[in-house]
N, C-alpha and C positions, 0 to 999 in steps of 0.2 A: 504493500500500500504506500509506504514512504517513497519507494522508487517511482511509483506511478504518479504520486503527488509532485515529486521533484521534477519529473519529466513534464508534467502539466505546467508547472511554474516556469520552467525554462522555455516552453513553447509560448506561454503568454509574454515572457520577456522578449522573445524573438519578434512577436507580432508588434509589440510596443516599439521596439527599435526600428522595425521596418516602417511603421507608420511615421515615426519621427523623421527618419531619413528620407521618406517619400515627401514629407512636408518641406524638408530642407531642399530637396531636389526641385520641388514646385517653385521655390523661391530662386532657384538657379544655382545651388551650391552642392558640392560634394561633402560627404561626411569625412572630415579630416581629423577632428578632435575625438578623444575617447568619450563616448556618451555612456556614462555610468553613474551619474549623480541622481539622487532621488529628490523629491520635492522638499524634504527636510534639509538635505544638503544645500539645495538652491536657496531656501529661506535662510539657512545658516550663514551663507556668505554675505548676503545683504545685512542680516542682523549683526554680523561681526563688523562689517564696515561702518554701519551706523554707530555701533558701539557707544551706548549712552555714557558709559564710564569714561570713555576717551574725550568726547566733546565737553561733557560737564566738568570733568576734572581739569582739563587743560585750559578751558575758557572761564573757569569759576571766578578768577580774579577780574576778568573783563566784565562779567555779569555783575559782580558786587559794586564795581566802580561806575559802570554805565547803566544806571537805573536801579540797581540794588535788588534785594530779595523780592519785592513786589513785582517788578518787571520780569524777573527770572521765573517766578511761578505762574503768574497770569500769562506771560508770554509763552511759556511752555504749552499751556492748554490751548491757546489760540493757534500757535504754530502747528501743533499736532493735528488739530481739527482741520486747518487749511491744507496741510500737507497730505492729509487723507484724500482730499479731492484730487490733488495732483496724482497720487498713487492710483486712484480709481481710473483716471484717464489713461495713465501709463499701462495699467494692467489690461485694459481693454485693447490697447494697441499691441502689446507684446503677445497677447493671446492670438491675435491675427497674424503677427509677423515675428515669430520666435527665432531670432538669429543673433549671433554674437556681435554684429555690428551695432545693434541697438538703435539709439535715436537717429543717427544719420541715415540708416537704412529705412527707418520708418518714414522719415521726411521724404525720401525719394519715392517710396511706394505710395504715399498718401497725396503727393502733389501731382498736378497735371504733367504729362510727359515733357512738355517744353520747359517746365520750371524745375523738374526733378533734380537735374545735376546741380543747379545753383543751391537749392535748399539743402541737398545732401552735403555739399561742400561746406556750407556755413555751419550747419548743425554738427558735422564731424569735427570741425576745428574747435568749436566751443565745448563740445564734449571732451575732446582731448585735453583742452586747457583745464577743465574742471577735474578730470581724472588725475592729471599730474598734480594739480594744486591740492586735491584732497589727500593724495598720498603724502605730499609735502607736509600738510597740516597735521596729519596723524603722526607720522614718524618723527617730525621735528618736535611735536609735543611730547613724544616719548623720550626724545633726547633731553629735552628740558627737565622732565621729571627725574631722569637718571642723574643729570647734572646737579639738580637741587638735592636729591637724596644723598649724593656724595658729600655734601657739606655737613651732614650730621655726624657727629662723633669722629671727625677727621679734619685734616688740614687742607682738604681740597678747596681751591678757590675757583669757582666757575667763571668762564669768560665766553664771549661770543665765538671765538675761535675754537675753544675746547668743545663747546656744544655742537658746533658744526662738524667737528671730527667724530664725536659720538654718533651724530646723525648719519654721517657717511658709513660708519661701521654697521649701523642698523639697516641701512639700505642694502648693503652687501649681504647681510644675513638673510634678508627677505628675497633678494635675487637668487642666492644659492638654493634656498629651500624651494622656490618656485621652479628653478631649473632642474634640480636633481631629485626633488622629493614630490613630484607631481602625484605619485601614487599614494603618498601619505597625506596629501592635502585634505582628503575626505576625513581622515581620522583627526587631523589637527582642527578641522572644521567642527567635528563633534566636541572636541575639547573646548573650542572657543564658545560654542553654544552654552556649554555647562558653566564656563567661567563668567560669561556675560549675563547669565540668568541666575543660577544658584549662587555663584560667587558674589555678584553685585548685591543680590538680595541679602546674603549673609553679612556683607559689610554694612549695608544700611541698617539691618536689624541690630547688629552689634553696636553701631554708633548710637542708635536711639536708646538701647538698653543701658549702655555704660555711661552716657552723658550725665554729669552731676546735676545739671538743670537744663531745662528746655526753654527756647524762646516761645513767645505767644503766637497764636495764629495771626493776630493783627500784625506782628512784626514780619512774619513769613509772607503774608499775602498783600500787605499794604505799604511796608517801609520802602521809601524812595531814597536813593542815594546817588548824588551826582558828584563824582570826583574826576570829571573830564578836564579839569584845569585847576589853577589856584583859586582860592576863595575870592569871589568877586569877578572871576573871569571864566567861569565854566560855561559849557554849551547850554546848560539849562537857563543861565542868566543871559547869555549872549543871544540865544535863539528862544528856546522854550523847553520846559520839562518834557513836552510831547516829543520833541526832537530827540532827546536823550532816550526816551522810552522806546521809540521805534528803532533806534540804532542798537539798543540793548537786546533786542530779540535775536541778534546774531548768534548768541549762545545756543538757543533752541534750534534755529533754522540750520545752522552748520551741523549740529549734532544729528538731526534727522535728515541726512542726505546720503547719497551713495547707493540708494536702493535700486538703481538701474543695474547693479551687479547681477541681479536675477535675470535680466535680459541678456547681459553679456555672457552669462554661463548657460544660456538656453541650449546651445548646440552640444553641451555636455550633459544635459539634463533629460531624463526620461519623461515622457508625457509632457513635453515642453509647453504645449498649448494651454495646459491647465496648471502645471507646476510652476512655471515662471510667473504668471500673473498672481497666483496665490502667494508665491514667495515675495513679490513686491508688496502686497497689501499686509501680509502677516508681519513682515519686518517693520513696517511703519507702526502698526497698531501695538505690537508687542513691545517695541522700543519705546513708544509713547508711554505705556504703562510702567515699565521697569524704570525708565528715565525719570518719570515724575516721582516715583517712590524714592529713588536715590537722591534726587534733588531736595525733596522734602526732608529726608533724613539729615542731610548736611546742614540745611538752613535751620531746622529746629534745634540742632545740636551745637550751634555756634555759642561759645561761652563768653567771648568778649568781641563785639563787632569790630571795634577800632583796631584791636590787636590782630584780628583775623585779616582785615583789609590791608593793614600795614605790616604784615608778618615779616619777621626777620629772615625767614626762610624764602620769602618771595613767592610762596605758594600757599594760598589760604586753606586748601583742603588738607595739606600736610599740617598746617597749624591747628586745624580742628582735631586731627588725629592725635597730635602731641598733647593738646589740652585734655583730651579724653583718656587716651591709653598710655600716655607717656612716650618717651623717645623710642624705646624698643618696640612697643606695640605699633607705633606709627610707621616704623621701618617695615614691619611685616605687612601691614595693610598697603602701604605704597608699593611694595614689591609685587604684591598680587595685582594691583592696578596696572603697574608697568607691564606685567605679563599679558594682561588683557589688551593693553594698547599695542603691544608687539604683535599679537595675533591680528588685531584690527589692521595694522599697517601691512602685514603679510597678505591678507586677502584683498586689501585695496590694490596692491601691486598685481595680484592675480587678475582682478577685474580690469585694471588699466591695460595690462598686456593683451587681454582678449579683445578689448576695443581697438587697440592699435593693430592687432592681427587682422581683424575684420576690415579696418579702414585701408590697410596696406593691400589686402586681397582685392580691393576695388580701386587701387591706384591712388588713394588719397595720400598715402605715404609711399616712399620707394619700395619696390617689390622685394628688396632684400629682407624686409621685415615680415614678409608673408612666407615664413618657413616654419615647418613643424619638425622638431628633432625626431629622427627615426626611432631612437632608443627610448627616450623619455616621454614622447608624445606631448611635448610642450613647446610653445612658441618662444624659444630662447632669445632670439634677437629682440623681440618687443619687450621681453622682461627686462633686459638690460638697458634698452632705450628708456623705459619707464623710470628705472633707477637713476639714469644719467640726467634726465630732464627734471626729475624731482630734486636732485641735488642742485642743479642750476638755479631753480626757483628759490632755494633757501639762501643763496649767497648774499642777497641784500640784508639778511638778518645781522650780518657782521656790523653794519653801520646804521641800523634802524631799531628803535625801541618798540615800534609797533608792527614789526615785520610779521610776527606770528598771526596777529589779528588780521592783517592784510591778506596773508595766505589763506586763512579760513574764509574771508570774504570772497577772494578770487575763486576758491573751490565752490562756494555756494552759488555764486552768480554763474560761473561757467557751466556747472552741471544743470542748474535749473533753467537757464536759457536753452540748453540743448534738450531738456525735457519739454519745455514750452513750445518750441518751434514745431515739432510734429503734432502736438496737440492743437496748436493754432491752425495748422494746415488742414488737419482733419475737421476742424470746426468750419473752416471756410469752404472746403470741398467735401461735404458729407457723402455725396454720391460715389466718390472714389474710395471710400472706406468700406472694405469688405470685412465685416466683423468675424471674429473667431468664436470659439465656444464661450468665452467670458464676455458677455454682452450686457451693456448697461441699458439697452433699450431706449425708451423715450427720455431717460435721464441723461443720456450720453452728452448731448450738446450743452445743456445747462451746467453740468459738472465741468465740462471742458472750458466753458466761458469763465467760471469761477477760478479754475486752475490758472488760466492765462493771465487774468487780472492780478491774482496774487503773485505770480512770478514776475510780472512787470513791476509791481510795487516793491518787492524785495530787491530786485536788480538795481533800482534807483537808490534805495535806502542804504544798501551796504557799500556804496561808493562814497558816502558822506564821511567827513572827518569826525573822529571821536575823541581827539585830544586837542586842547587849546593852550597856548597858541599853536598854529600850524607852522612847523619848521621842517627842515630836511630830516630831522630825527623823528618827527611825529606825523609826517605826511602819510595819509592812507593811499598807498600806491595801487590800490585795487583798480581805480579808474584807469591808471596808466597801463597796467597789465592787460585789462580787458580791452582797452582801446588799441593796444598793439595787436592783439589777436584779431579784433574787428578790422583794423586797417590792413593787416596781412591777408586775412581771408578774402576781404573785398578786393584789395589791390591785386593779389595773386590771381583771383578769379578773372578780373578784367584784363590783366596783362597776358596771362598764358593758360591758366587752368581751364577756362571755358572752351579752349580749343581742343582739349584732349580728355578732360574728366567728364565721364558720361554717367556718373553715379554707379550704383551697384552693378557689377559685371557678372553675367550668368556664366557659370562654369559648365553647366549641363543644361540640356533642354528636355523637358518632360520628366517622367518618372523612371523610365526603363533604364536610363544610363547609370543610375547611382549604385544600385545594390545588387551585385551578383553573388554576394557572400552573406553569411549569417553573422559572423563574428565581427563586431565593430572594430576590434583591434586589428584584425586582418585587413579590414577595409581601409583603415588608416594607413597600414603599411603598404598596401598596393597603390595608394595614391601618391606616395612619396617619389 
């Protein structure tokens, strides 16, 4: 009976793989990557990249000074609610178009034929910018945490150069694991899910239980703090408290981003038409719940607000841990958080490399980056391209006190613009949108409209300065970086790309070409 049951399961798996590969062939592509991920694995990658412990911990100081606890908590609720609309729109699209290219492929598919190459090109470059910047934000944040932790019980003195060196070492570690450990990524993914759910919950519960006293609900949900400049010259006084509040939601919006990873991993996911959209939505909702719990635990457990904001460690979360658990306990908890952030950076590079792989396959990047290693079944060239570009984006940190916040803004804007363009195109040309199994029905267009308006709003807000006075040290260079990509994408399109970039390129025609074999590993080998 067990043999018969095992045979039936294997046959079901074969049928699922054939269906997925046929769907990929329908979109014009061969099955080159190893399709062995389940829906839970797909969800896990996006959940790991969102990584509430990463975004909240690394931007906690920003949140306390740009708006304070009230903006952090209320902003989290608002951002989670609005991001769910974006996730619904994206889930509907990825269900219809499950490919590793993600947003740039969606834009080409949803646009009229004459406009498809242009929108694909623009979306691809914004998505690439966002992918690189989010890898930078996550891993540079991890380097900052390691550098800060090194100052406890030691003579280590952090500097911008030393932090950049730690950052480079972390990028190399992520590159090596993605290159040679592709078969263990699924197991690391399982570990990451446990760390980001049970681990974060354990930290939050321990903090609440051990704290000598707790702040009031009024403090947590209504306290406003504006430390964007010296007294008398803050942005709240120069502009308005509302200005500070809208800028302060960066903590929440940056944290809940990167869920397009479920789309970029769709060519490696079974039942991708259902698994990928569910992965997108689950990652947003689950992250929203866990993140709110973690955020509340930290804010309720602040022992001394001024000491926390102006911590000698330069890291308010570490100060909270020291106040509650002492130095040794704080080291243990921060080490656990650093491990979580490391996993987050690892899977961010995984998603980043898959996007670049797809973009190169369609000639958006040089074709040298469209190569899958025969032995490890991983796109090695794009993995190391992702690491190199992420390192370049962090170099301004050596001479800027707000470089990390700028990197998070760039990541947020780059990714959300690339999410918004396909949604906008689908909204404008609904008749060209052939829905997949995940279908919003009559709610599709209203939800898409809400998504586009929200993305437009945050894209403007996160370019605004958050430190006063604005100097070379405090300039928010988000607008500069986004402007460079916009100028490059438009300029290159007008000068030469429009002459040869046609959008997604079909590798195969119809269904029959793709699969003459049952084993996806053998299929990948025969295509090399």
